[in-house]
N, C-alpha and C positions, 0 to 999 in steps of 0.2 A: 405624319412624317413632318417634322420640322427641319428648317434649315440647319446644316451641318457647319459648325465652327470649331476651328482647330488651330493648332500650332505645330507643325510638324517639326521632326528633328532636322538640324542641318542649317538652321538659322537662329539667331538669337532670340532670348524669351521678349515678348513685348514689353516695352517701357511704360505702359499704363494699362488702361482697362479697354483691351480690344484683343481681337485675334488676328492673326496674319491671314489665314484663310477662311472664306464663308461661301458655303456652295448653296444653291438652290436646287431643292429636291425636285424629282419628277412630279408631276401633277400640280404644280404651283404656278401662279401668274407672278412676273416682276412687276412690283408698284413703285414709282418713283414719287418722292414727297418733294415739293420744292423747298428752297431754303426757308426756313421759320425763322421770325425774328420774336423777340420777348413782348409780343403786344397782346393785349384782351380783345376779346371778341369785337367791341366798339373800336379797335385801332388804336387804343392809348396805349403807351409805352408803359410796361408792369413796372418798372421803376428805373432809377439813375444807375443802378450796378449790375455787373456782370451776373451776379449770384441770383439775383431777383428776376433778372431776363431771363436765364438759363432755366431757372424753374418754371417758367410760362412757356418758353419753347418746348421743354418736355411735356407740358400739359398739352400744348398744341399738337405735338407729334402723336400724343396717345388719342386725341380726338380724331384726327386725320384717319389713323390706323383703325379705330373703331367704325368709321365711316365704311370702310371696306371690309367689317367683320373679322378685323385682325388686331393683334395686341404686338407688344415691344417684343415678345418673343419671336416673332415673324422679321424682325429688322437683321439683314444681311450686311450693310453699310451705311456708316455715318461720315459726313464731312463736315467739319466745323470750323468756322472763320471766326478769329477775334480781332477785334479792331484795337490791338495794341497788346502786347505783353503782359501790361499791368492788371489786365482782366482774366488772367490764367488763374490765379488761386482762386478766385469767386466763381468762374465757370467750373473747375474742376470740384468745388466743392458742393454746387448745385447737381454735376454729374454723379459724383459718389452717389450722393443720396437717391436720385433717380435710379441708378444701375444696382444698387442695393435692392431697390423693390422690383426691379423687372428683370435682373438676372442673379438672383440669389445664388446660383450656382457657380457663378463666374465665368458663363458661357458667353462670353462678350461678342457682340459683331465686329467684323473689321471697321476701322476707322482711321480718319486722316483729321488732323489738326493743323491749321495754317493761321500765322499772325499776319493779318493785312494792315494795310494804313489807315483804311475807313470802309465804312459799310454803305448801304443804301442811302441814309439821312444820318444828320448828327444826333447823337445820343443813343445809338444803337450800338451795343457792346460785343454782341455775340450772334451768329446765324448757323444754324445747323439744317443740313438737307440729308435726306435719307432714302434709302432703298430697302424694300421689304419682299418678301416671298410670302404671298398669300395663296392659300390651297384654293382650287378652282372650286366652284360651288355649283 
């Protein structure tokens, strides 16, 4: 059994690629992923723009999930922070690319996106934290 995600009647449809509700099924462990930045394994920035950094963020999330024997299908919640609204188009392009691969059926996790003044250091454009429901082993 995988996490259940849905949009019940009685609320407006989602404005983007997310579900209003996500539920962790019995027999799963909740795993929290710290906010991921667009950095390579050596800590260097993947690139100067949000699209490049977001691609690396999604790659990092895949690595972290795999370390727990999970994959994107186990995600139940994402929280995205963007350092300025100007980074929204690039982030959304990278997200659309990742989500087409991760959720081809459109069964998206719950998600929040916020625009903030800045992130941990200059040059960072996006940060994504996640919650996954991983089957007990």
